[in-house]
C-alpha positions as CSV (number, residue, x, y, z in Angstrom):
1,M,130.5,7.7,87.4
2,P,130.3,11.4,88.2
3,P,131.3,13.9,85.5
4,E,134.8,15.1,86.0
5,S,135.6,17.8,83.4
6,L,135.1,19.1,79.9
7,T,137.9,17.8,77.7
8,C,139.0,18.9,74.2
9,K,138.5,16.1,71.7
10,E,141.6,17.3,69.8
11,C,144.3,18.4,72.3
12,K,142.9,16.9,75.5
13,T,143.0,20.2,77.4
14,T,140.6,20.1,80.3
15,Y,138.1,22.7,81.6
16,P,135.6,23.1,84.5
17,L,132.1,21.8,84.0
18,D,130.6,25.2,83.1
19,A,128.9,26.6,80.0
20,R,131.5,26.4,77.2
21,Y,131.9,24.3,74.1
22,V,135.2,25.1,72.4
23,C,138.8,24.7,73.4
24,E,140.5,28.1,74.0
25,R,143.8,26.5,73.0
26,C,143.1,24.8,69.7
27,F,139.4,25.6,69.1
28,G,138.5,21.9,69.2
29,P,135.1,20.7,70.5
30,L,134.7,19.9,74.1
31,E,133.0,16.8,75.6
32,V,132.2,15.6,79.1
33,T,134.6,13.1,80.7
34,Y,133.8,11.1,83.7
35,A,135.6,9.7,86.8
36,S,137.2,6.3,86.4
37,A,134.9,3.4,86.6
38,T,137.5,1.1,88.1
39,G,136.0,-1.3,90.7
40,V,132.4,-0.7,89.6
41,D,130.1,-3.7,90.4
42,A,128.4,-4.3,87.1
43,E,125.6,-6.4,88.6
44,E,124.8,-3.8,91.2
45,L,124.8,-1.1,88.5
46,R,122.5,-3.2,86.3
47,R,120.0,-3.6,89.2
48,R,120.1,0.1,89.9
49,I,119.3,0.9,86.3
50,Q,116.4,-1.6,86.2
51,A,114.9,-0.1,89.4
52,G,115.0,3.4,87.8
53,P,112.2,5.4,86.2
54,H,110.9,4.6,82.7
55,S,112.7,7.5,81.2
56,L,116.3,8.4,80.3
57,W,116.9,9.2,84.0
58,R,117.3,5.5,84.7
59,Y,120.8,6.1,83.3
60,R,121.6,9.0,85.5
61,D,124.9,7.4,86.5
62,F,126.1,8.0,82.9
63,L,124.8,11.6,82.4
64,P,126.5,15.0,83.2
65,V,124.2,16.2,85.9
66,E,124.5,16.3,89.7
67,A,121.0,14.8,90.1
68,P,117.9,14.1,88.0
69,P,115.6,17.2,87.9
70,R,112.7,17.5,90.3
71,G,109.2,18.9,89.6
72,A,107.4,19.1,86.3
73,N,109.4,17.5,83.6
74,L,108.6,15.7,80.4
75,P,109.5,12.0,80.5
76,A,112.0,11.8,77.7
77,G,113.4,8.4,76.6
78,W,112.5,4.8,77.2
79,T,111.0,4.6,73.7
80,P,109.9,1.3,72.0
81,L,112.3,-1.1,70.3
82,L,110.1,-3.0,67.9
83,R,110.9,-6.1,65.9
84,A,110.2,-5.4,62.3
85,D,109.8,-8.9,60.7
86,R,107.8,-7.7,57.7
87,L,110.3,-5.1,56.8
88,A,113.1,-7.6,57.4
89,E,111.5,-10.1,55.0
90,R,111.1,-7.4,52.4
91,L,114.8,-6.5,52.6
92,G,116.0,-10.1,52.9
93,L,117.2,-9.7,56.5
94,R,116.8,-12.2,59.4
95,E,116.5,-9.9,62.4
96,L,115.6,-6.2,62.2
97,W,114.6,-3.9,65.0
98,I,113.2,-0.3,64.9
99,K,114.2,2.1,67.7
100,N,111.2,4.4,67.5
101,D,112.2,7.7,69.0
102,A,109.1,9.4,67.6
103,A,107.4,8.1,70.8
104,N,109.1,10.9,72.8
105,P,107.0,13.8,74.2
106,T,107.6,16.1,71.3
107,H,107.9,13.2,68.9
108,S,111.7,13.1,68.2
109,F,114.9,12.1,69.8
110,K,115.6,15.8,70.6
111,D,113.7,15.4,73.8
112,R,116.6,13.3,75.1
113,V,119.3,15.9,74.4
114,V,117.2,18.8,75.6
115,A,116.2,17.1,78.9
116,V,119.9,16.7,79.7
117,A,121.0,20.1,78.6
118,L,118.2,21.8,80.4
119,A,118.9,19.9,83.6
120,R,122.5,21.0,83.5
121,A,121.6,24.6,82.6
122,R,119.4,24.9,85.7
123,E,122.2,23.5,87.8
124,L,124.4,26.3,86.4
125,G,121.8,28.9,87.2
126,F,120.5,29.8,83.8
127,E,116.9,31.2,83.5
128,V,116.6,31.4,79.7
129,I,116.9,28.4,77.3
130,A,117.6,28.8,73.6
131,C,118.6,26.9,70.5
132,A,119.3,27.0,66.8
133,S,117.1,24.4,65.1
134,T,116.0,22.7,61.9
135,G,112.7,21.9,63.6
136,N,112.7,19.0,66.0
137,L,115.0,20.7,68.5
138,A,112.8,23.8,68.4
139,N,109.8,21.7,69.4
140,A,111.7,20.1,72.3
141,V,113.3,23.3,73.7
142,A,110.0,25.2,73.6
143,A,108.1,22.3,75.3
144,H,110.7,21.4,78.0
145,A,111.2,25.1,78.8
146,A,107.4,25.5,79.2
147,A,107.3,22.5,81.5
148,A,110.1,23.8,83.6
149,G,108.7,27.4,83.8
150,L,111.7,28.9,81.9
151,E,111.7,31.5,79.2
152,S,112.9,30.3,75.8
153,Y,114.1,31.6,72.5
154,V,114.1,29.4,69.4
155,F,115.9,30.4,66.2
156,I,114.8,28.5,63.0
157,P,115.3,28.9,59.2
158,A,112.3,30.9,57.8
159,D,111.4,28.2,55.3
160,L,111.0,25.4,57.9
161,E,108.0,23.0,57.5
162,E,104.8,24.7,58.9
163,P,103.9,21.8,61.2
164,K,107.2,22.1,63.0
165,I,106.7,25.9,63.3
166,L,103.2,25.5,64.7
167,A,104.4,22.7,67.1
168,T,107.0,25.1,68.5
169,G,105.1,28.4,68.8
170,I,102.2,26.8,70.7
171,Y,104.4,26.4,73.8
172,G,104.7,30.2,74.2
173,T,108.4,30.5,73.2
174,H,110.0,33.5,71.5
175,L,110.1,32.2,67.9
176,V,112.7,33.8,65.6
177,A,112.6,32.9,61.9
178,V,115.9,33.8,60.2
179,N,116.2,34.3,56.4
180,G,118.8,31.7,55.8
181,N,119.7,28.0,56.2
182,Y,120.5,26.2,59.4
183,D,124.2,27.1,59.2
184,D,123.3,30.8,59.0
185,V,121.0,30.4,62.0
186,N,123.7,28.6,64.0
187,R,126.2,31.4,63.3
188,L,123.7,34.0,64.6
189,C,123.0,31.9,67.7
190,T,126.8,31.7,68.4
191,E,126.9,35.5,68.3
192,V,123.9,35.9,70.6
193,A,125.3,33.3,73.0
194,G,128.4,35.6,73.4
195,E,126.2,38.6,74.2
196,R,123.4,37.1,76.3
197,D,123.5,35.1,79.5
198,W,121.4,32.3,78.0
199,A,121.8,28.6,77.8
200,F,121.9,27.7,74.1
201,V,121.4,24.0,74.3
202,N,123.4,23.3,71.1
203,V,126.0,26.1,71.5
204,N,127.4,26.8,75.0
205,M,125.6,23.8,76.5
206,R,126.5,21.5,73.6
207,P,128.9,19.1,75.6
208,Y,126.0,18.3,78.0
209,Y,123.3,18.3,75.3
210,A,125.3,15.7,73.2
211,E,125.4,13.3,76.1
212,G,121.6,12.7,75.9
213,S,122.0,10.8,72.7
214,K,124.0,8.0,74.4
215,T,120.8,6.9,76.1
216,I,119.5,5.5,72.8
217,A,122.4,3.0,72.9
218,Y,121.7,2.2,76.6
219,E,118.0,1.5,75.9
220,I,118.7,-0.6,72.9
221,A,121.2,-2.8,74.8
222,E,118.8,-3.1,77.8
223,Q,115.8,-3.8,75.6
224,L,117.8,-6.5,73.7
225,G,118.4,-8.3,77.0
226,W,121.6,-6.6,77.9
227,S,123.3,-7.4,74.5
228,V,124.7,-5.4,71.7
229,P,123.3,-5.5,68.1
230,D,125.6,-6.3,65.2
231,R,124.8,-3.2,63.2
232,I,123.2,0.3,63.7
233,V,121.8,2.4,60.9
234,A,121.2,6.0,62.0
235,P,120.8,9.4,60.4
236,I,123.6,12.0,60.3
237,A,123.0,15.8,60.5
238,S,125.8,17.3,62.7
239,G,127.1,13.7,63.4
240,S,126.6,14.1,67.2
241,L,123.8,11.5,67.5
242,F,125.7,9.0,65.3
243,T,128.9,9.2,67.4
244,K,127.3,9.4,70.8
245,V,125.2,6.2,70.2
246,A,128.5,4.4,69.5
247,R,130.0,6.0,72.6
248,G,127.0,4.7,74.7
249,F,127.8,1.1,73.6
250,E,131.5,1.6,74.3
251,E,130.9,2.8,77.8
252,W,128.7,-0.2,78.7
253,I,131.2,-2.7,77.1
254,E,134.0,-1.1,79.1
255,L,132.0,-1.4,82.3
256,G,131.1,-5.0,81.7
257,L,127.4,-4.3,81.5
258,V,127.3,-5.9,78.1
259,K,129.7,-8.1,76.1
260,G,130.9,-7.8,72.6
261,A,132.1,-5.1,70.3
262,V,130.7,-1.7,69.2
263,P,128.2,-2.4,66.4
264,T,129.1,-1.7,62.8
265,M,127.9,1.9,62.3
266,N,126.2,3.0,59.1
267,G,125.2,6.6,58.7
268,A,122.5,8.0,56.5
269,Q,122.3,11.4,54.8
270,A,120.2,13.0,52.1
271,T,121.9,13.5,48.8
272,G,120.9,17.2,48.9
273,C,122.9,17.7,52.0
274,S,125.6,15.0,52.2
275,P,129.0,16.4,53.2
276,V,129.8,13.4,55.4
277,S,128.7,10.8,52.8
278,A,130.7,12.6,50.1
279,A,133.8,12.7,52.3
280,F,133.4,9.0,53.1
281,A,133.1,8.1,49.5
282,A,136.2,10.2,48.6
283,G,138.3,8.7,51.4
284,Q,138.7,12.1,53.1
285,V,138.9,12.8,56.9
286,V,137.2,16.1,56.9
287,C,134.0,17.4,55.3
288,R,133.6,20.1,52.7
289,P,130.7,22.4,53.6
290,V,127.7,22.3,51.3
291,K,124.5,24.4,50.8
292,P,121.6,22.2,51.7
293,D,118.9,21.4,49.1
294,T,116.7,18.5,50.3
295,I,113.3,17.7,51.7
296,A,115.0,16.3,54.8
297,K,115.3,19.6,56.5
298,S,116.0,18.1,59.9
299,L,119.2,16.7,58.5
300,A,120.1,19.9,56.5
301,I,123.3,20.9,58.2
302,G,125.8,21.8,55.5
303,N,128.8,22.1,57.9
304,P,128.5,19.3,60.4
305,A,130.5,19.9,63.6
306,D,131.0,16.2,64.3
307,G,131.5,15.1,60.7
308,P,135.2,14.1,61.0
309,Y,134.3,12.0,64.1
310,A,131.5,10.3,62.2
311,L,133.8,9.4,59.4
312,E,136.4,7.9,61.8
313,L,133.7,5.9,63.5
314,A,132.2,4.5,60.4
315,R,135.6,3.4,59.1
316,R,136.7,2.0,62.5
317,T,133.7,-0.2,62.9
318,G,133.6,-1.5,59.3
319,G,130.5,0.5,58.4
320,G,129.9,3.4,56.0
321,I,128.0,6.5,55.3
322,D,125.5,6.6,52.4
323,D,123.1,9.2,50.9
324,V,119.7,8.9,49.2
325,S,117.7,11.2,46.9
326,D,114.5,12.9,47.8
327,D,112.5,10.4,45.8
328,E,114.2,7.6,47.7
329,I,113.4,9.4,51.0
330,R,109.7,9.4,50.1
331,S,109.9,5.7,49.2
332,G,111.6,5.0,52.5
333,I,108.9,6.8,54.5
334,K,106.3,4.7,52.7
335,L,108.2,1.4,53.0
336,L,108.6,1.8,56.8
337,A,104.9,2.8,57.2
338,E,103.4,-0.1,55.2
339,T,105.6,-2.8,56.8
340,T,105.7,-1.6,60.4
341,G,102.9,0.8,61.0
342,I,105.4,3.6,61.9
343,F,104.9,6.9,60.1
344,T,108.3,8.7,60.2
345,E,109.4,12.1,59.1
346,T,112.0,12.7,56.3
347,A,115.0,11.8,58.5
348,G,113.4,8.4,59.1
349,G,112.8,8.1,55.4
350,V,116.6,8.7,54.9
351,T,117.5,6.0,57.4
352,T,115.0,3.5,56.0
353,A,116.1,4.2,52.4
354,V,119.8,3.7,53.3
355,L,119.0,0.5,55.2
356,A,117.3,-0.7,52.0
357,K,120.3,0.3,49.9
358,L,122.7,-1.6,52.2
359,A,120.5,-4.7,52.1
360,A,120.2,-4.6,48.3
361,R,123.9,-4.1,47.9
362,G,124.7,-7.1,50.1
363,D,126.5,-5.1,52.7
364,I,124.5,-6.6,55.5
365,D,124.9,-10.3,56.4
366,P,121.4,-11.8,56.4
367,N,122.1,-13.3,59.9
368,E,123.0,-10.0,61.5
369,R,120.9,-8.4,64.2
370,V,120.3,-4.9,62.9
371,V,118.8,-1.8,64.6
372,A,117.5,1.2,62.6
373,V,117.1,4.4,64.6
374,I,114.0,6.3,63.6
375,T,114.3,9.8,65.1
376,G,111.0,11.6,64.3
377,E,107.3,11.5,63.7
378,G,105.8,11.7,60.2
379,L,103.1,14.3,61.0
380,K,106.0,16.8,61.3
381,T,106.6,16.5,57.5
382,I,103.2,15.4,56.3
383,D,103.5,17.0,52.9
384,C,106.1,14.4,51.9
385,A,103.3,11.7,52.0
386,R,101.5,13.4,49.1
387,G,101.5,11.4,45.9
388,T,102.6,8.2,47.6
389,F,99.2,6.5,47.5
390,E,95.9,6.5,45.7
391,T,92.4,7.4,47.0
392,Y,89.3,5.9,45.3
393,A,86.5,8.4,45.1
394,I,83.2,6.6,44.5
395,E,79.4,7.2,44.7
396,P,77.8,5.8,47.9
397,S,76.7,2.5,46.3
398,F,77.9,-1.1,46.5
399,D,78.0,-1.3,42.7
400,A,80.3,1.7,42.5
401,F,82.5,0.1,45.2
402,E,82.8,-3.2,43.2
403,A,83.3,-1.4,39.9
404,Q,86.0,1.1,41.0
405,V,88.0,-0.3,43.9
406,P,90.6,-3.0,43.0
407,G,90.1,-6.3,44.8
408,S,86.6,-5.5,46.0
409,V,84.8,-8.1,43.8
410,A,83.9,-11.2,45.7
411,V,85.6,-14.4,44.6
């Protein structure tokens, strides 16, 4: 299904497939629309997907590029979907799966969106790639630009976690630390995008960038044997990932590639930056901007662009949007690690903690098939693991070991 146009999500005005992101008529956001899929042979399409590469480019028929990129490219996507029986047992669930997007090249789902945005940017003739980022996107833009031989500029809040800064600068990007939060950085990047002929992946390339998140849904459906789970639990920052995952399932249901309905969609936010969760609880259709104050910096977007669409989606599918405190986030990181062997960053701690909250509250039917989307690697926010476990310091003797380490005495 080739891309056909950019369409305003509000007034439906259409535009050419160039570098733009906002409607000139009503200032609504733009998204990619595709040619009609009428008459598509679902079985043939399924065979073509299965014959594709083990990356997101196996889904090239559903992405807004003329052709997959050639040459040196990082293989984004096709990350593991792991059955989490021990975590399920702890939470009282029957079937729980973890979609571990920390297995991407720069260890977060942002490799997906950058791969698609960069491919489209090159088709449009851009030679400089840029972004506003809370960390993971910075890593991905710097790495993918380096692999493609393109110059890059990455704008971040100055107080970003040091591991994310180090894992960005190493790729040779122009790293710009801004004294302010993400929303300040994003405003600056919008200004720069108007003055420079650069491809800002999450500004003027945003409609293409957002499409990369759909591939999470495609992979989940394929990895579950061409079926749709009952429920998805995923983090919300801007709301783009949350809404595009649902759109991915919708597309495949419409095409007949899978059967069923869009999963119940549950969104997860940190209490210190929870404009979408607050709006959901208050029954509102728009989000009131907030000033972020949370350890979950990768979710710290106080004015989420896709917040209203996330609210509509959660309500339409019978789901919800919850938030959890910083202490609950740390507990979520530890819970996931000790039951699955997956060490996630704070965003994954948010998702896991909200999953636990839903289970404890009885919102999840024990017989549901649930998928939790883990979007980043724990080594990016390693300081959050401090104080969550105990180390036993002993002298190098067996007597000291028996005396000081619990459970070490032979029975």
